[in-house]
N, C-alpha and C positions, 0 to 999 in steps of 0.2 A: 435494804430498799432504798432506792434513789430518791431523793428529796424534790418534791414538787416546787418547781420554780415559777413563781407567777408571772404574767407580763410586765414588762418593763423593768425587771430585776435580774441581777445576775449572781450566782453563787460565787464562793470564794476562789474557788479553782479558774472560772471564769473570768473574773475581776483581775486576778493575778496576771493571768495570761495577756489580758486586754492591756494591761498597765506595764507589761515587760518586767514584773518583778516576782520574786519566789513566794509562796505562800508564808514564809517567816517575815519577809519584808512587808508583805500585805499588813499582817498583825502590828508591825511596828508603826506604819503608816495610820491604822487604826488608832493605837495607843496613843500616838502624839496628835490625835484629833485631825488628821488630813481626810479622813474618810470614816464615815458612820453607818453602821450596819442598820439596815431597816427593816429588818423582821428576821426569819428564820429562829434559829436557836445560838445559844452560845459557841456551841460546837460546830454548828453549820449556819453561818451567817448568811444575809442577802443583802445585796447592795442595790440602790437604784441606778439604772444604768445612766440618767443626767448626773448623778454624783460623779460615777466612775469618769464620765466623759469630762465633767468640770475639773477633775484631778489631773486627768491625763493632759488637758490643756494647761493647766498652771504649771505641769511640771515641765511641760515642752517649752514655755514661755521662760522658766527659770534655767532652762539649759541653753537659751539664745535662740531658740526655734519660735516662730510665731504660734501661738496657740489658739487659732480660730479654724473654723472649718475650711477655710482655703488651704490650711498648712496640710501637706500629703500624708503626715502619720495621722492627722485628725480624721482624713476623709477614709483612710484605711481603717482605723478604729471604728468610723461608723459602717463601714463594710462589714467589719468582723462582728459588730454588736447585731447587726441585721442578720446574720447567718448563724446566731445563737438563737 
């Protein structure tokens, strides 16, 4: 049975897709403290959309791209989140 995802949250699959990483790399990001689950279970964590956007922007900034809403990848992230 699919897990209910409350408004303002994403499941692990959605989060990994939006960040452009695998589920395994998402677990590494969580283990290293870059992202914190905000609900769900150990097997099926949920993440706040705002936390995912923050991490996306931080990663974009580190890669040499501006990590703000003016950046095309951040805008596409907003569009993808809206579609979820």
